[in-house]
N, C-alpha and C positions, 0 to 999 in steps of 0.2 A: 361836669358829668362827661364821661367819655364812653362811647359805645363802639365795640369792635365785634362785628360778626364776620368771621373770616371766610367760611365756605359759602359759595354762591347758593347752595341749596338751603341755607338758613335765611336768605333775604326774601323780602316781600311776603312773609307768612305771618307777620304780627309779633315776632319775637321781641323786637325793640319795645313795642307798646307794653307787652306783658312784663318785661324786665323793669322798665321805668315805673310802671304802676306798682309792682310788688316792692320795689326799692323805696318808693315814696311812702307807701303805707307802712312799711317797716320803720322808716325814719319817724313817721308820725306817731305810731304806737309806742315805739321804744324811747324816742327823744323829744316828743312833743312838737316836731316840726310841722308847721301849718302852711308855710308858703315856700315855694321853690322858684327861684329866679335864675334864668340862664341866658347866655348870649350865644347866638348862632349866626354864622356867616350868611349874608344875603343869598349867596350862590348855592348854599347847601339845601336844595329843594327837598331832598328826601327827608332830612332831619326836620325841616320846618313842617312838612306834612305830618310826620309822626307826632311832633309836639302838639300840633293843632288837634289831631285825633284824640289825644289824651285829655285835652282841655286847657292847654296853655293859651294865653292870649298875649297879644303884642302890647308891651308896656311902653317901648320907645324904639326908635330905629334911626339909623343914619345910612350913608351910602354903602357902608361895608357890612354892618351888623344889625341884627334885630335882637332886642332885649325882650324876653318873654317871661311871663309870670303864671304860676298855677297855684290857686288857693285850694288846699286839700280839704 
């Protein structure tokens, strides 16, 4: 999953949360996806915060990365 929000006026207003939720529900409805697993860099605090707000939980981690899971 990659997210790019280019203009600074699009940051910190909840766009990433909306996009991820809408995409996940589309995948669930259309293809039956029930679980999403992703890996995020330990230093990417903004992404970690977004994923936690959505409902992702930590599945595993090491010194560089966190593996997160979301049951739809």
